[in-house]
C-alpha positions as CSV (number, residue, x, y, z in Angstrom):
1,M,13.1,-57.1,-192.8
2,E,10.2,-55.4,-191.0
3,M,9.4,-56.5,-187.5
4,T,6.3,-55.7,-185.5
5,R,6.0,-56.4,-181.8
6,Q,3.1,-58.8,-181.1
7,T,2.0,-59.8,-177.6
8,N,-1.0,-62.0,-176.9
9,G,-2.0,-61.8,-180.5
10,I,-2.1,-58.0,-180.6
11,D,-0.1,-56.1,-183.2
12,W,0.8,-53.0,-181.1
13,A,2.2,-51.2,-184.1
14,A,-1.1,-51.5,-185.9
15,E,-2.9,-50.4,-182.7
16,R,-1.0,-47.1,-182.6
17,E,-2.3,-46.1,-186.1
18,T,-5.6,-44.5,-185.2
19,V,-8.2,-41.9,-186.3
20,Q,-9.2,-39.6,-183.5
21,S,-13.0,-39.2,-184.0
22,I,-16.0,-37.5,-182.3
23,L,-18.8,-40.0,-182.1
24,F,-22.5,-38.9,-182.2
25,K,-25.8,-40.6,-182.6
26,M,-28.6,-40.1,-185.0
27,G,-31.4,-42.5,-184.1
28,D,-29.9,-45.7,-182.9
29,E,-26.8,-45.4,-185.1
30,F,-23.4,-44.1,-184.3
31,Y,-21.5,-41.8,-186.7
32,G,-18.1,-40.4,-186.6
33,L,-16.1,-37.3,-187.8
34,P,-12.5,-36.4,-187.5
35,I,-12.1,-34.5,-184.2
36,S,-9.7,-32.1,-186.0
37,L,-12.7,-30.5,-187.9
38,V,-14.6,-29.8,-184.6
39,R,-14.4,-26.2,-183.3
40,E,-16.9,-26.8,-180.5
41,I,-20.1,-28.6,-179.4
42,I,-22.9,-26.4,-178.2
43,K,-26.5,-26.7,-177.1
44,P,-29.0,-25.6,-179.8
45,L,-29.5,-21.9,-180.3
46,P,-32.4,-20.2,-182.0
47,V,-32.2,-20.7,-185.8
48,T,-33.1,-18.0,-188.4
49,R,-34.6,-19.8,-191.4
50,F,-34.4,-18.7,-195.0
51,P,-37.2,-19.2,-197.5
52,K,-36.5,-21.6,-200.4
53,S,-33.5,-23.1,-198.6
54,P,-32.9,-26.8,-199.2
55,V,-34.9,-28.9,-196.8
56,H,-31.8,-30.1,-194.9
57,V,-30.5,-26.4,-194.4
58,E,-32.1,-25.3,-191.1
59,G,-30.9,-21.7,-191.4
60,V,-28.3,-19.8,-189.5
61,I,-27.4,-19.0,-185.9
62,D,-25.4,-16.1,-184.4
63,L,-22.6,-17.9,-182.5
64,R,-20.9,-15.2,-180.5
65,G,-20.8,-12.8,-183.4
66,R,-20.2,-15.4,-186.1
67,I,-23.0,-16.3,-188.5
68,L,-23.0,-20.1,-188.7
69,P,-25.2,-22.1,-191.2
70,I,-26.9,-25.1,-189.7
71,I,-27.3,-28.4,-191.6
72,N,-29.6,-31.2,-190.4
73,L,-27.9,-34.4,-191.3
74,R,-31.0,-36.4,-190.5
75,K,-33.0,-34.6,-193.3
76,M,-30.0,-34.7,-195.6
77,F,-29.7,-38.5,-195.2
78,G,-33.5,-39.0,-195.5
79,L,-34.0,-40.2,-191.9
80,A,-37.2,-39.6,-190.0
81,P,-37.3,-36.1,-188.4
82,L,-36.7,-35.7,-184.7
83,G,-37.5,-32.5,-182.8
84,I,-34.9,-30.8,-180.5
85,T,-34.3,-32.9,-177.2
86,E,-32.3,-32.4,-174.1
87,D,-29.5,-34.4,-175.8
88,T,-29.5,-32.5,-179.2
89,R,-26.3,-30.7,-180.0
90,F,-25.0,-28.4,-182.7
91,V,-21.5,-29.4,-183.8
92,D,-19.5,-26.4,-185.1
93,L,-17.2,-27.7,-187.9
94,Q,-14.4,-25.8,-189.6
95,L,-13.6,-27.3,-193.0
96,D,-11.3,-26.0,-195.8
97,G,-12.9,-22.6,-196.5
98,L,-16.2,-23.5,-194.9
99,D,-17.6,-23.0,-191.4
100,L,-20.9,-24.7,-190.6
101,G,-22.8,-26.4,-187.9
102,I,-24.6,-29.8,-188.0
103,V,-27.5,-31.0,-185.9
104,V,-26.9,-34.3,-184.1
105,D,-29.2,-36.2,-181.8
106,A,-26.5,-36.6,-179.1
107,V,-22.7,-36.5,-178.9
108,S,-21.3,-39.7,-177.4
109,E,-17.6,-39.5,-177.0
110,V,-14.2,-38.8,-178.6
111,M,-12.4,-42.0,-179.4
112,N,-9.2,-43.1,-181.1
113,I,-10.3,-45.7,-183.6
114,P,-7.6,-48.1,-184.7
115,K,-7.3,-47.9,-188.6
116,H,-7.2,-51.7,-189.0
117,L,-10.8,-51.7,-187.6
118,I,-12.1,-49.5,-190.4
119,E,-13.5,-51.2,-193.5
120,P,-14.8,-49.6,-196.7
121,A,-18.4,-48.7,-196.8
122,P,-20.8,-50.7,-199.0
123,P,-22.5,-48.6,-201.7
124,I,-25.9,-48.5,-199.9
125,I,-26.3,-48.6,-196.2
126,A,-29.6,-48.2,-194.2
127,G,-30.8,-45.5,-196.6
128,V,-27.7,-43.4,-196.3
129,E,-25.9,-43.2,-199.6
130,G,-22.6,-44.9,-199.4
131,K,-20.8,-42.0,-201.0
132,Y,-21.2,-40.1,-197.7
133,L,-19.2,-42.7,-195.8
134,Q,-15.5,-42.9,-195.6
135,G,-15.8,-46.3,-194.0
136,I,-17.3,-48.3,-191.1
137,A,-15.5,-49.1,-187.9
138,R,-16.4,-52.2,-185.9
139,L,-15.8,-51.5,-182.2
140,N,-17.0,-53.9,-179.5
141,D,-20.7,-54.3,-180.1
142,K,-21.4,-51.3,-182.4
143,L,-20.8,-50.2,-185.9
144,I,-19.6,-46.6,-186.4
145,M,-20.3,-44.9,-189.8
146,L,-17.3,-42.7,-190.5
147,L,-18.6,-39.7,-192.5
148,D,-16.8,-38.3,-195.6
149,V,-17.1,-34.5,-195.0
150,D,-15.6,-33.7,-198.4
151,E,-18.4,-35.6,-200.2
152,I,-21.1,-34.4,-197.8
153,F,-20.2,-30.7,-197.8
154,G,-18.0,-30.3,-200.8
155,Q,-20.8,-28.5,-202.7
156,W,-20.4,-25.5,-200.3
157,K,-16.6,-25.5,-199.9
158,K,-14.8,-22.6,-201.5
159,Q,-12.6,-23.7,-204.4
């Protein structure tokens, strides 16, 4: 017989099962990625562009001797373009066999999201294809779209 401790209607066993995520903004929306993928968050650096690259590939930066490709998720998701602001950040990600940076409007916070608050993503959400989403978390007064990095960046990962 499985027992879980409940106090004041809160299932504390379920509360401990969390996903630690970095939250960032694009427009008025919040997005999340597993914090385990994030190497560092930096202010934007000069980008060297390549001719004939896909529109969402900004180019590369030299990050302390490492060449890091920079992907603009706004462009990839078909969102309205936004120039670099004081809040813009590059997020250096380390995926299986792939290092890359993404441009985000602003980094919000690192948060442990209880798994029971994460729901599957509907197929189409606000112009962002549902295939790029792992799920949606409902936290207080905001919805957080949790990105599926394998779906978004899988085309570039080494097999």
